[in-house]
C-alpha positions as CSV (number, residue, x, y, z in Angstrom):
1,M,-61.5,-3.6,6.6
2,T,-60.1,-1.9,9.7
3,A,-63.6,-1.7,11.3
4,D,-64.3,-5.3,10.5
5,T,-61.0,-6.4,12.0
6,G,-61.6,-4.5,15.1
7,A,-65.1,-5.9,15.5
8,Q,-63.7,-9.4,15.1
9,T,-60.9,-8.8,17.6
10,M,-63.4,-7.5,20.2
11,A,-65.7,-10.5,19.6
12,T,-62.7,-12.8,19.9
13,H,-61.7,-11.3,23.3
14,R,-65.2,-11.2,24.7
15,P,-65.2,-13.2,28.0
16,P,-66.9,-16.6,27.4
17,G,-70.2,-17.2,29.0
18,T,-71.0,-13.4,29.5
19,D,-74.5,-13.7,28.1
20,A,-75.2,-16.8,30.0
21,D,-73.9,-15.4,33.2
22,G,-76.0,-12.2,32.7
23,A,-79.1,-14.2,32.1
24,L,-78.4,-16.4,35.2
25,A,-77.9,-13.3,37.4
26,A,-81.1,-11.7,36.1
27,A,-83.0,-15.0,36.8
28,R,-81.6,-15.0,40.3
29,R,-82.7,-11.4,40.9
30,R,-86.2,-12.2,39.6
31,T,-86.4,-15.2,41.9
32,K,-85.3,-13.2,44.9
33,A,-87.9,-10.5,44.1
34,L,-90.6,-13.1,43.8
35,R,-89.6,-14.6,47.2
36,R,-89.6,-11.2,48.8
37,R,-93.1,-10.5,47.4
38,L,-94.4,-13.9,48.7
39,A,-92.9,-13.2,52.1
40,A,-94.5,-9.8,52.3
41,Q,-97.9,-11.3,51.3
42,L,-97.5,-13.9,54.0
43,L,-96.7,-11.3,56.6
44,F,-99.4,-8.7,55.8
45,E,-102.2,-11.0,54.6
46,L,-101.8,-13.9,57.1
47,V,-99.5,-13.3,60.1
48,L,-100.4,-9.7,60.9
49,P,-104.2,-10.1,60.8
50,L,-104.1,-13.4,62.7
51,G,-101.6,-12.2,65.3
52,S,-103.4,-8.9,65.8
53,Y,-106.8,-10.6,66.5
54,Y,-105.4,-12.9,69.2
55,G,-103.2,-10.1,70.6
56,L,-106.2,-7.8,70.9
57,R,-108.4,-10.5,72.4
58,A,-105.6,-11.2,75.0
59,A,-105.7,-7.4,75.7
60,G,-109.4,-7.7,76.5
61,L,-110.9,-6.3,73.3
62,D,-114.3,-7.6,72.1
63,Q,-114.5,-10.2,69.4
64,W,-116.1,-8.1,66.7
65,L,-113.8,-5.1,67.3
66,A,-110.7,-7.3,67.2
67,M,-111.8,-8.8,63.9
68,A,-112.6,-5.4,62.5
69,V,-109.1,-4.1,63.4
70,G,-107.5,-7.2,61.9
71,G,-109.4,-6.6,58.6
72,A,-108.5,-2.9,58.7
73,L,-104.8,-3.8,58.9
74,L,-105.1,-5.1,55.3
75,L,-106.0,-1.6,54.0
76,P,-102.4,-0.1,54.0
77,W,-101.0,-3.2,52.3
78,I,-103.7,-3.1,49.5
79,V,-103.2,0.6,49.0
80,Y,-99.4,0.1,48.9
81,G,-99.8,-2.5,46.2
82,I,-102.0,-0.2,44.1
83,V,-99.5,2.7,44.4
84,R,-96.4,0.5,43.8
85,Q,-97.8,-1.0,40.6
86,R,-99.2,2.3,39.5
87,R,-102.5,0.8,38.4
88,V,-105.8,-0.2,40.0
89,E,-106.5,-3.9,39.8
90,A,-110.0,-5.2,40.0
91,M,-109.1,-7.8,42.6
92,A,-107.4,-5.2,44.9
93,V,-110.5,-2.9,44.7
94,F,-112.8,-5.9,45.3
95,T,-110.8,-6.9,48.4
96,L,-110.7,-3.4,49.7
97,S,-114.4,-3.0,49.2
98,L,-115.1,-6.3,51.2
99,V,-112.9,-5.1,54.1
100,V,-114.6,-1.7,54.3
101,I,-118.1,-3.2,53.9
102,G,-117.4,-6.0,56.4
103,T,-116.1,-3.5,58.9
104,V,-119.1,-1.2,58.6
105,L,-121.6,-4.1,58.9
106,T,-119.7,-5.4,61.9
107,L,-119.9,-2.0,63.6
108,V,-123.6,-1.8,62.8
109,S,-124.7,-5.3,63.7
110,G,-122.1,-5.9,66.5
111,S,-121.7,-9.5,65.2
112,P,-118.2,-10.8,64.5
113,R,-119.7,-13.6,62.3
114,V,-120.4,-11.0,59.6
115,V,-116.6,-10.5,59.2
116,M,-116.1,-14.3,59.2
117,I,-118.5,-14.6,56.3
118,R,-116.8,-11.8,54.5
119,D,-113.8,-14.0,53.7
120,S,-116.1,-16.5,52.2
121,W,-117.4,-13.9,49.7
122,L,-113.9,-13.2,48.8
123,T,-112.7,-16.7,48.1
124,A,-116.0,-17.6,46.3
125,S,-115.6,-14.6,44.0
126,I,-112.0,-15.5,43.3
127,G,-113.1,-19.1,42.5
128,L,-115.9,-17.9,40.1
129,W,-113.5,-15.5,38.4
130,V,-110.9,-18.3,38.0
131,L,-113.5,-20.6,36.5
132,G,-114.7,-17.7,34.3
133,T,-111.2,-17.4,32.7
134,L,-111.8,-20.9,31.2
135,L,-113.9,-19.2,28.6
136,T,-111.0,-16.9,27.5
137,R,-107.8,-17.5,25.6
138,R,-105.8,-16.9,28.7
139,P,-107.0,-19.1,31.6
140,F,-106.0,-18.2,35.2
141,I,-103.0,-20.5,35.4
142,M,-101.5,-19.2,32.2
143,T,-101.7,-15.6,33.5
144,A,-100.7,-16.4,37.0
145,S,-97.6,-18.4,35.9
146,R,-96.1,-15.6,33.8
147,G,-93.9,-14.3,36.7
148,I,-92.6,-17.8,37.4
149,V,-91.9,-18.5,33.8
150,I,-90.0,-15.2,33.4
151,A,-88.0,-15.9,36.5
152,K,-87.0,-19.3,35.1
153,V,-86.5,-18.8,31.4
154,G,-86.7,-15.0,30.9
155,E,-88.8,-12.9,28.6
156,A,-87.8,-14.8,25.4
157,G,-88.7,-18.1,27.1
158,L,-92.1,-16.6,28.1
159,V,-92.9,-15.8,24.5
160,E,-92.1,-19.4,23.4
161,W,-94.1,-20.8,26.4
162,E,-97.2,-18.7,25.6
163,A,-96.9,-19.6,21.9
164,R,-97.6,-23.2,22.7
165,W,-101.2,-22.2,23.5
166,D,-101.8,-21.7,19.7
167,T,-100.0,-24.8,18.5
168,E,-100.4,-27.5,21.2
169,P,-104.0,-28.8,22.0
170,T,-102.5,-30.9,24.9
171,F,-100.9,-27.8,26.4
172,R,-104.3,-26.0,26.3
173,H,-106.0,-29.1,27.9
174,H,-103.6,-29.2,30.8
175,L,-103.8,-25.5,31.6
176,R,-107.6,-25.6,31.5
177,L,-107.7,-28.6,33.8
178,V,-105.3,-27.1,36.3
179,T,-107.3,-23.8,36.2
180,A,-110.6,-25.7,36.8
181,V,-109.1,-27.4,39.9
182,W,-107.8,-24.1,41.3
183,G,-111.3,-22.5,40.9
184,A,-113.0,-25.5,42.5
185,V,-110.7,-25.4,45.5
186,F,-111.4,-21.7,46.1
187,L,-115.2,-22.4,45.9
188,L,-114.8,-25.3,48.4
189,D,-112.9,-23.0,50.8
190,A,-115.7,-20.5,50.6
191,V,-118.3,-23.2,51.5
192,L,-116.2,-24.6,54.4
193,R,-115.7,-21.1,55.8
194,V,-119.4,-20.5,56.0
195,V,-119.9,-23.9,57.7
196,L,-117.2,-23.1,60.2
197,A,-118.6,-19.6,60.8
198,Y,-121.8,-21.0,62.2
199,T,-120.5,-24.2,63.9
200,I,-117.5,-23.3,65.9
201,P,-116.7,-20.7,68.6
202,V,-115.9,-17.2,67.2
203,D,-112.4,-17.2,68.9
204,A,-111.5,-20.5,67.2
205,F,-112.5,-19.3,63.7
206,P,-109.5,-17.2,62.7
207,L,-106.9,-19.9,63.5
208,T,-109.1,-22.7,62.3
209,S,-109.9,-21.1,59.0
210,T,-106.3,-20.1,58.5
211,V,-105.1,-23.6,59.1
212,L,-107.8,-25.0,56.8
213,W,-106.7,-22.7,54.0
214,L,-103.0,-23.5,54.5
215,V,-103.8,-27.2,54.3
216,M,-105.9,-26.8,51.2
217,L,-103.4,-24.6,49.6
218,G,-100.6,-26.9,50.4
219,G,-102.5,-29.9,49.0
220,L,-103.4,-27.9,45.9
221,L,-99.8,-26.8,45.2
222,T,-98.5,-30.3,45.8
223,W,-101.0,-31.7,43.2
224,H,-100.3,-28.8,40.9
225,N,-96.5,-29.5,40.8
226,R,-96.9,-33.2,40.5
227,Y,-99.5,-32.9,37.7
228,L,-97.3,-30.5,35.7
229,T,-94.2,-32.6,36.3
230,R,-96.0,-35.8,35.2
231,H,-97.2,-34.3,32.0
232,G,-94.0,-32.6,31.1
233,M,-95.3,-29.1,31.8
234,K,-92.8,-28.1,34.4
235,L,-90.1,-25.7,33.4
């Protein structure tokens, strides 16, 4: 009886909203971590390679060598990601292989357009992989959204969200459709990069291809958010 009374007293004097405040604080920490990760990706995968190319060109370096150096700058970032996550991901290894192979071929051929086409192989492979996940129980968008779902509703909310796959045909349809659109956009980007590689000056390619990808990605994300909101899929 004494133990029960003590437990009830402690429960009575527990500060209201403690659990909710803790969950909210955890969600904020996850959101900040996600933003830091996206900022780091933007810096190391976009700003640094692009800035280094034009900086080295301004310093008088050849086109092919400037591109090779820009690609090589991705290596520490990829290796850091593998070490930090303590596991080797197939996409990281694939990207690392493309950077190394593209750099070697550039040094052998002396043609900067080899590096330009290298990026097309990457986006085409990603697009095919995304479309390939349509044949599995976990399409690309469902897997890629896990971090965002956890940041918004926590681990328990993630379990409920993923359980909808087994009980709601409409949920499965929407995720498959969004995944198909993502895969198609990656493939389109690959095709357009090849066209650009052989139709515009070499020095114009890094900036042009980057702007093209940002425009396509911005349009894709805008459509993605509107589609999910319209069909009640937005958390």
